N, C-alpha and C positions, 0 to 999 in steps of 0.2 A: 894091093892093101883090098880088105875086104870088106863091104857092105855093106850091114842087114836094115831093112825097112820093113813096116810090118802095117797091114791096114786090114779093113775089112772087104775093100773094093767089089762093094756090091754092084753098083752102076758104073763103069771106066768110063770118064770121061777125060777130056783134054787135061785138066788140073793133074791128073794121075799121069798122063803120058808123060808128061813136063819134069813132073816129079821124079817119075821111076828114071828118066833117060839123064838129068839132074845127078842122081845119085850113083848111076852108072858110069859116070865120066870120073868118078872117085877109084874106080877098080873093078872087082866083081862084085858083081851085084845078088844078093841073095833077098827076097820076097817071102816074106811070114803071114802066109792067109789068116786070118781070123777063125778060131775053131768056131762051129755054130753053137758048141755050149759056153761060150763066152759071154752071150747076151743072152739077158732074160726075153726080152721079146727076141722072135726067130727074124733071122735078116733073110732079103729079098729073095736072095738064091741058097741054095746049098753051098758049102765050103769046096768042095768038087766042083761046082762049076763055077765059081768066084777065081779058084785055081786055075783051071782051064783059057780063061777069059785076059788071065795076067800072063800066062805064058805064050797065048795066040797074039800079044803084042812081038815078041818075041826082042826084049829087052832085060829081062832077068836072065843070070845064068843058072840058077837054081832058083825053084818054087817049091813051099812046103807049105802044108797044113798047119798051122801051132798046137801043138799038144793040149788034149784036153782038160789037162787040169794043170800043167805045169806052162807058164807064160816062158821061163825061162828055158827053158827043155833045147830048145835048137840054136838060142843064143851059146849057149854051153858047148852043144857041138858043136857047130861053123863058127865059133870065134872069132868073130869079126874084130877089125880094129876101127869100124865106125858102127855107130848105130845113129843114122839120119831118122829124125824126128819129123812127121811133118808139121806146119804153120801151127794147127790145133791139136797136136798130139798130144797126151802125157806119158812117162814111161808108167809102165805096168807097177803095181808094189813091189816090196820085198827084192827088188834088183841091184841096188848098191853093193852088197857085197859080190856078186859077181862081177861087175862092172869094174870095179877096183882089183879084185881078183886076176883078171883077164886085161888089165889096162886098155879096156874100150871107152875110146870120146864120144859122148854122146853129144852128139851136132841138130839143132833144128832150121829145117830148110824155111824158106821165106814161101809166103804164098803165090800161086802161078795161076793167073790170069783170075777171074771171078767168075769160073766154073764151081761146084762145089756139089756132092751128092745129095744131101739138105735139098741145095736149092732144083733139083730135078725130082726128086719123089714129090715134090709141092706142084709140078706142072700139070 
């Protein structure tokens, strides 16, 4: 079973680690880091650095930086069985046909702990 998760992973915190470990219990874990072009406001760290930070956790089997123009390109490449959303995430637009075509289950994780990147940013 292949599980795909995505996110910005600006500042890795315990909630991220728990989320990734939870996703990994279901099989091969593929992590997609949001491409720098996907945000009107620059991310705190470039995508390549955020990718290295997630890789350094040694939880994910594969870590990719998302495509600059197509959110769904890696999903079509990797063909996961499950897309696991974080408690506060929404699916990017226009993915319904890909999800149906590839028979992907979309699940939502519960919130892990009280830590959130937004809270860390305001400290």
